[in-house]
C-alpha positions in Angstrom: 23.6 21.9 -40.4 22.6 18.1 -38.8 25.5 17.9 -36.7 24.7 21.0 -35.0 21.0 19.8 -34.3 22.9 17.4 -32.9 24.9 19.2 -30.6 21.9 21.2 -29.4 20.1 18.0 -28.6 22.8 16.8 -26.6 23.1 20.3 -24.7 19.3 20.3 -23.8 19.7 16.3 -22.7 22.7 17.7 -20.3 20.6 20.4 -18.9 18.3 17.6 -17.6 20.5 14.7 -16.6 23.9 14.7 -15.4 26.7 14.4 -18.0 28.1 11.5 -17.6 24.2 10.5 -18.3 25.0 10.4 -22.4 28.3 8.3 -22.5 26.6 5.5 -20.3 25.3 2.2 -21.3 22.1 0.7 -20.7 20.8 -0.7 -17.2 20.5 -4.4 -16.6 17.1 -5.3 -14.8 19.6 -6.0 -11.8 21.3 -2.6 -11.7 18.4 -0.7 -11.9 17.0 -2.9 -8.7 19.9 -1.7 -7.2 20.4 1.8 -8.2 16.8 2.2 -7.1 17.6 1.1 -3.3 17.4 4.7 -1.7 14.1 4.9 -3.3 12.8 1.6 -2.0 14.0 2.4 1.2 12.1 5.9 1.5 8.8 4.1 0.6 9.1 0.5 1.6 5.5 -0.2 2.9 7.2 -2.0 5.8 8.1 1.7 7.1 4.8 2.6 7.3 3.1 0.0 9.7 1.5 3.1 11.6 -0.4 4.6 8.6 -2.0 1.9 6.9 -3.6 4.0 4.2 -0.2 5.1 3.1 1.5 2.0 3.6 -1.6 0.7 1.1 -1.1 3.4 -1.6 3.0 2.6 -1.5 2.2 -0.9 -2.0 -0.2 -0.5 -5.3 2.2 1.9 -6.6 5.1 -0.6 -6.2 3.3 -3.1 -7.9 2.4 -0.9 -10.9 6.0 0.2 -10.9 7.1 -3.1 -11.0 5.3 -3.9 -13.9 6.4 -1.1 -15.9 9.8 -1.9 -15.3 9.5 -5.3 -16.3 8.2 -4.4 -19.7 11.1 -1.7 -20.2 12.9 -5.0 -20.4 10.6 -6.6 -23.3 10.7 -6.3 -26.8 8.5 -3.5 -28.2 8.9 -1.5 -25.0 8.4 1.3 -27.4 5.1 1.4 -27.0 4.3 1.6 -23.2 1.7 3.8 -22.0 2.4 7.2 -19.3 2.2 5.3 -16.1 0.8 7.9 -13.0 2.4 7.0 -9.9 1.9 8.0 -5.9 4.4 7.5 -3.1 4.5 8.5 0.3 8.4 9.3 0.7 9.7 9.1 4.1 12.1 11.9 5.5 15.7 10.4 5.0 19.3 11.3 5.2 19.3 12.0 1.4 16.0 13.7 1.2 15.9 15.6 4.4 18.0 19.1 3.0 17.0 22.6 3.1 14.8 23.6 0.1 12.7 20.6 -0.6 9.1 20.2 -0.2 8.3 20.3 3.8 7.2 16.9 5.3 4.2 16.2 7.6 4.2 15.9 10.9 4.4 12.1 10.2 7.7 12.4 8.5 7.0 11.8 5.0 4.9 13.6 1.9 3.6 12.7 -1.1 5.0 12.9 -4.5 3.3 12.1 -7.8 5.0 11.5 -11.3 4.1 10.0 -14.7 6.7 7.8 -16.1 6.6 7.9 -20.1 10.4 6.9 -20.3 11.9 3.9 -22.8 14.6 3.1 -21.1 15.7 1.4 -17.8 18.5 4.0 -16.6 16.5 7.3 -17.6 13.2 5.5 -16.0 15.6 5.2 -12.6 17.3 8.9 -12.4 14.0 10.4 -13.2 12.2 7.9 -10.2 15.3 9.6 -8.2 15.0 12.8 -9.2 10.8 13.0 -8.7 11.6 11.7 -5.1 14.4 14.0 -4.4 16.9 11.3 -4.0 20.8 11.2 -5.2 21.6 9.9 -8.6 25.2 10.1 -7.6 25.9 6.5 -6.8 23.9 5.6 -10.3 27.7 6.6 -12.2 29.1 4.1 -9.7 26.9 1.2 -11.0 27.7 2.1 -14.8 31.5 0.9 -15.9 31.3 2.8 -19.5 30.8 6.5 -17.8 33.0 8.7 -19.2 34.8 11.0 -16.3 35.1 13.9 -18.8 32.8 16.3 -19.7 32.2 17.1 -22.9 34.8 19.9 -23.9 32.5 22.2 -26.1 29.3 21.8 -23.8 28.6 25.2 -22.1 26.2 25.7 -19.5 22.6 26.4 -21.0 20.7 29.2 -19.5 18.4 28.9 -16.9 15.5 29.8 -19.3 14.3 26.4 -21.1 14.5 26.3 -25.0 10.9 25.4 -26.6 11.5 24.9 -30.0 9.2 25.3 -32.9 7.4 22.4 -33.8 9.0 22.3 -37.5 11.9 21.7 -35.7 10.5 18.5 -34.7 8.8 17.5 -37.9 12.1 17.6 -39.8 14.6 16.6 -37.7 12.4 13.4 -36.9 12.9 14.1 -33.0 10.3 13.3 -30.4 8.8 16.5 -28.8 9.0 16.1 -25.2 6.7 19.0 -24.6 4.1 17.4 -26.4 4.4 13.9 -25.2 3.6 15.6 -21.5 0.8 17.9 -22.4 -0.8 14.9 -23.8 -0.1 13.0 -20.8 -1.6 15.9 -18.8 -4.7 16.5 -20.6 -5.9 13.2 -21.1 -7.6 11.1 -18.3 -7.9 7.5 -17.9 -11.6 6.5 -18.3 -13.2 3.2 -17.0 -14.4 2.3 -20.1 -11.3 3.0 -22.1 -9.5 1.0 -19.6 -11.1 -1.8 -19.6 -11.0 -1.7 -23.4 -7.1 -2.0 -22.6 -6.6 -4.4 -19.9 -9.9 -6.7 -20.1 -8.2 -8.9 -22.2 -5.3 -9.3 -20.3 -6.8 -9.6 -17.0 -8.9 -12.3 -18.4 -6.0 -14.5 -19.5 -4.5 -13.9 -16.4 -7.7 -15.5 -14.2 -7.7 -17.9 -16.4 -4.5 -18.9 -16.1 -5.3 -18.9 -12.5 -7.8 -21.0 -11.7 -6.2 -24.0 -11.0 -3.2 -22.8 -8.8 -7.0 -20.8 -7.0 -8.7 -24.3 -6.5 -5.4 -25.8 -5.2 -5.0 -23.0 -2.7 -8.7 -23.5 -1.2 -7.6 -27.3 -1.2 -4.8 -26.5 0.9 -6.5 -24.1 2.9 -9.0 -26.6 4.1 -7.1 -29.4 4.6 -4.8 -27.9 7.3 -8.0 -25.9 8.9 -9.5 -29.4 9.3 -6.1 -30.5 10.2 -5.6 -28.3 12.9 -9.0 -27.2 13.6 -8.0 -23.3 12.9 -10.6 -20.8 12.8 -8.9 -19.3 9.6 -5.7 -19.1 7.3 -5.1 -15.4 6.1 -2.4 -13.4 4.3 -1.3 -10.1 5.6 0.1 -8.8 2.2 -1.4 -9.3 -1.6 1.3 -11.8 -2.6 -0.1 -14.1 -5.8 -1.6 -17.6 -5.5 1.2 -19.3 -6.5 3.6 -18.0 -3.2 0.5 -18.4 -1.3 0.4 -22.0 -2.2 4.1 -22.4 -1.2 3.4 -21.1 1.9 0.7 -23.4 2.9 2.6 -26.3 1.2 6.0 -25.5 3.7 3.1 -25.1 6.9 1.8 -28.9 5.3 5.6 -30.4 5.9 5.9 -28.9 9.3 2.5 -30.3 10.2 3.6 -33.8 8.9 6.6 -33.7 11.3 5.2 -31.9 14.5 1.5 -32.4 14.4 1.0 -32.5 18.4 2.9 -29.1 18.5 0.9 -27.5 15.6 -2.4 -28.4 17.4 -1.6 -25.8 20.2 -2.7 -23.7 17.5 -6.3 -25.0 17.9 -9.4 -22.1 17.4 -6.5 -19.7 16.3 -6.3 -17.8 12.8 -3.1 -18.2 11.3 -1.7 -15.2 9.4 1.4 -15.4 7.4 2.9 -12.0 7.7 6.5 -10.6 7.8 7.4 -11.6 11.2 6.6 -14.2 13.6 4.9 -14.0 17.0 1.6 -13.1 18.0 -0.4 -10.3 16.8 -2.4 -7.7 19.0 -5.7 -9.5 18.7 -4.2 -13.2 19.1 -3.8 -14.2 15.5 -0.8 -16.7 15.1 1.7 -14.9 13.3 4.3 -16.8 10.6 6.8 -14.7 9.5 8.0 -16.1 5.6 11.2 -15.6 5.7 11.6 -17.3 8.8 12.6 -21.7 8.5 10.8 -24.5 10.2 12.5 -24.1 13.7 11.3 -20.5 14.2 7.6 -21.4 13.4 8.0 -24.7 15.5 9.6 -22.7 18.5 6.3 -20.5 18.3 3.9 -23.0 18.4 5.5 -24.6 21.5 5.0 -21.2 22.8 1.4 -20.7 22.1 0.8 -21.3 25.9 2.1 -18.8 27.5 1.0 -16.4 24.3 -2.6 -17.3 25.8 -1.7 -16.5 29.0 -0.7 -12.9 28.2 -3.3 -12.5 26.2 -5.7 -13.0 29.1 -3.6 -10.6 30.8 -3.8 -8.1 27.9 -8.1 -8.6 28.1 -8.2 -8.2 32.1 -5.9 -4.7 31.3 -8.5 -3.7 28.6 -11.4 -4.3 31.0 -9.3 -2.1 33.9 -9.0 0.9 31.3 -12.5 0.6 30.5 -13.5 1.0 33.8 -11.6 3.9 34.5 -12.9 5.5 31.8 -16.6 5.2 32.0 -17.6 1.8 30.4 -15.7 3.0 27.2 -14.5 -0.3 25.3 -10.8 -0.5 24.4 -10.8 -1.9 20.9 -7.9 -2.9 18.3 -8.7 -2.3 14.9 -6.9 -4.5 12.6 -7.3 -2.3 9.3 -6.8 0.8 10.9 -3.9 0.3 13.2 -0.1 -1.1 13.0 0.5 -4.4 12.9 1.6 -5.1 16.9 2.9 -8.1 18.4 0.8 -9.0 21.5 3.8 -8.1 23.3 4.1 -4.8 21.8 0.3 -3.8 22.3 0.4 -5.0 26.2 3.6 -2.7 26.6 1.5 -0.1 25.3 -1.5 -0.7 27.3 0.0 -1.1 30.4 1.6 2.5 29.8 -1.6 4.0 29.3 -2.9 2.4 32.3 -0.5 3.5 34.4 -0.7 7.0 34.1 -4.7 6.8 34.4 -4.2 5.2 38.1 -1.6 8.0 38.2 -4.3 10.8 37.3 -7.6 9.4 38.1 -10.1 11.0 36.4 -13.7 11.2 37.8 -15.9 9.6 35.0 -19.1 8.4 36.4 -19.4 4.6 35.9 -21.0 3.3 32.4 -21.4 6.9 31.3 -19.5 6.1 28.1 -21.2 2.7 27.6 -21.3 1.7 23.8 -18.6 3.6 22.8 -15.3 2.5 21.7 -11.4 4.3 21.8 -8.2 2.6 20.0 -4.7 3.3 21.6 -1.9 4.4 19.4 1.4 5.7 20.2 2.3 8.2 17.1 -0.6 10.7 18.0 0.0 13.8 19.9 -3.7 15.0 20.7 -6.8 12.8 20.9 -9.3 13.0 18.1 -12.7 11.0 16.6 -12.2 8.7 13.9 -15.2 9.4 11.2 -16.2 5.9 12.1 -17.1 6.9 15.6 -14.4 5.6 17.4 -11.8 7.4 19.6 -8.0 7.5 18.5 -6.5 8.0 21.9 -2.4 8.6 22.7 -1.0 6.5 25.3 0.6 9.8 26.6 -1.9 12.1 26.5 -3.3 14.6 29.4 -5.4 12.8 31.7 -7.6 16.4 31.8 -7.3 17.0 28.5 -8.9 13.6 27.3 -11.4 14.0 30.0 -12.6 17.1 28.5 -12.3 15.2 25.1 -14.1 12.9 25.3 -17.1 14.3 27.1 -17.4 17.1 24.5 -17.2 14.7 22.0 -19.6 11.4 23.2 -22.5 12.7 21.5 -21.1 12.6 18.1 -19.2 9.7 18.6 -22.5 8.1 19.1 -24.0 9.6 16.0 -21.0 8.3 14.1 -21.0 4.8 15.2 -24.9 4.6 14.1 -24.5 6.4 10.5 -21.1 4.2 10.6 -23.6 1.2 10.8 -26.1 2.4 8.5 -23.8 2.8 5.7 -22.6 -1.0 6.0 -26.1 -2.3 5.5 -26.1 0.2 2.4 -22.7 -0.8 1.2 -23.3 -4.9 1.5 -26.5 -4.5 -0.4 -24.8 -2.6 -2.9 -22.1 -4.9 -3.1 -24.4 -7.9 -3.4 -26.7 -6.0 -6.2 -23.1 -5.4 -8.1 -21.9 -8.5 -8.2 -25.1 -10.0 -9.1 -25.8 -7.6 -12.2 -22.1 -7.6 -13.7 -21.6 -11.8 -12.7 -18.2 -11.0 -11.1 -16.5 -14.2 -9.9 -15.9 -11.9 -6.8 -16.3 -8.5 -5.5 -14.4 -6.9 -2.7 -12.3 -3.6 -1.5 -9.3 -2.7 0.0 -9.0 -1.8 4.0 -8.1 1.9 2.8 -11.5 2.7 0.9 -14.1 3.6 3.4 -17.8 2.8 3.4 -18.9 6.1 1.8 -16.0 5.9 -0.9 -17.1 2.3 -1.4 -21.3 2.9 -1.6 -20.5 5.9 -4.0 -18.5 3.9 -6.4 -20.9 1.1 -6.2 -24.3 3.8 -7.3 -22.6 4.5 -10.1 -21.2 0.9 -11.4 -24.4 0.0 -11.1 -25.7 3.0 -13.7 -23.0 1.3 -16.3 -23.1 -1.0 -18.7 -20.1 -3.3 -18.3 -20.1 -6.7 -19.8 -16.3 -6.6 -19.9 -16.6 -7.4 -16.2 -18.5 -10.9 -16.6 -16.4 -13.6 -14.2 -14.2 -10.9 -13.2 -12.4 -10.4 -9.8 -12.8 -6.9 -9.1 -11.4 -5.1 -6.3 -11.9 -1.2 -5.7 -8.8 0.4 -4.6 -7.3 3.9 -5.4 -5.4 2.9 -8.9 -6.0 1.0 -11.7 -3.8 -2.3 -11.9 -4.6 -5.9 -13.2 -2.6 -8.2 -10.4 -0.8 -11.1 -11.5 -3.7 -13.4 -11.3 -6.2 -11.3 -13.0 -8.0 -9.7 -9.9 -8.8 -6.0 -11.9 -8.3 -3.1 -9.7 -10.3 0.0 -10.2 -10.2 3.3 -8.2 -13.4 4.0 -6.3 -13.9 7.6 -7.8 -13.3 6.2 -11.0 -14.4 8.3 -14.7 -16.5 7.6 -17.2 -17.5 9.1 -20.5 -15.1 10.6 -23.1 -11.0 11.2 -22.3 -11.2 14.8 -20.3 -9.2 17.2 -22.4 
C-alpha cells in the first residue's frame, strides 16, 4: 500500500514540476543564483530607471528574497515562514509569448507570489514559473538529472487530485492545500510582525552602531577636507559598504587632493555610473576604479560650463511657455547624466521654436513642469507639476496646460499644506516612540505618510523605542537594523 502511495505522490509532483526535478540533487547557493539569472535580468532595478516606484518595489522584494534564500541554506530552514513578494517583470524574449498576462504600455507587469518552499531547487523553479520564465536551463546545471522519464508514469488528468485529509493524517505527508489556504487567510499585522522581528532588529541595530559612528566621522572628514555640500548614496547599501566607499574616496583624496578640490561646493553621490547628474551632483560609480574617478574630477570645470548652458536652456523654455518653471525632481524622474538631460531639453526647445505657442508672457509663473522621454501625452501629477513628453504635439500641449493650470495651482497648494502636516506628524511620532530615526522611502506619498503616522500615534508600541523606522510598502528588517513597515499596515487580530 505504501509503495502505491509513494507512486501516487511522485505522479502528483510530476504534474507540478518537470520530470527531471524528482531525480535531481540539491542546488548549491551559487547554482541557485546562476539558475535565477533570467529572473534577475527581468526584474533588476537598473532597468526601471524611468519608473522610480516600480524600481523601489523590486529593490525591496529582492532584499527580502535574498534573506529567504540565505535562510534556506541554514540549519533549521524548515521553520521558514511564508514570504509574499511583488515584482515588476520586464518583457523579455522568454516571457513575451502569447497566452500570458498582457504587459502594460511601459513594458512590464506586476507579479505577486508567496514563497513557502523548503529547498533551493523548488524555490528557484517556483519563482521562474510564477514569472512565466523558462526552467529548461536548470536541467543543464544538474549533473545527476536522469534523462529518461519514469516508465510507469502516466499523464495525469487535467483536473488536480485533492485527497481527503485522512490520507495526509495516516501517511504523514504535508497537505499542500492546507499550507496555501493558511497563507491566503492569514494577514500580517504590525504588532505580530514586531513581536516576531523586533529582537532581530534591535540586535542588528546594536551591532551596526559602531560602524554608523565611523560612517558619520568619515563623511564629516571628507566633506570638510573637500568642502563638499553633502555626500549621499543613490541605493540602500549597507553601512559597511558605505564606509568602504568613503575609505576609497579618502585614499584618492590623499593622492590627488588638488584635483578633488574641483568638487568644492558640490554634492557627491555614490551610484552605478560616474559623471555629473542632471541637477549638478558629482556621481561616482561604485564599480569604477580610482583612475576613472580622477578623470571625472579633472573634467568638472567643463561640466560646470555645461551646467550653466543647461540652466540657460531651461530659462529659454520657460520664456516660451509663459513662465512655467522647468524642474528636475530626483525622486520622480530617471537618473540622467547632465549630457542626457541637456540633450532632452535641447530636443524639446527646438520643437518649441519651430512651433511657437502663443502663451501670454509670465501667465504661467508659479507653475512647474518636468520633461521626460517615456510618455506619449502630457499629464498633471497629483503634486501639481506637469509631466511633459519631449516629443509631444505643441498645439495639444498648449490646450492641456491652459485647461489644467488652475488644478495645478490647487494641487501645489494642497501639497504644501500636506507637507506641513506630514512634518508635524513625523516629529510627533519620533518623540512619542523615542525613535532613533524616522523616515520614508521616496515612493511613499505625503498622503500615505500622513495616514500612516495618524494611525501610528493611536497605538502603544514599546517595541519601537530607539529603532530606526522606515515607512515603505513592505515589512522587512534591513541588514543594519532599520525596520521597514508598509504605510498601510494592519493591526489587531490576524484576519481569517
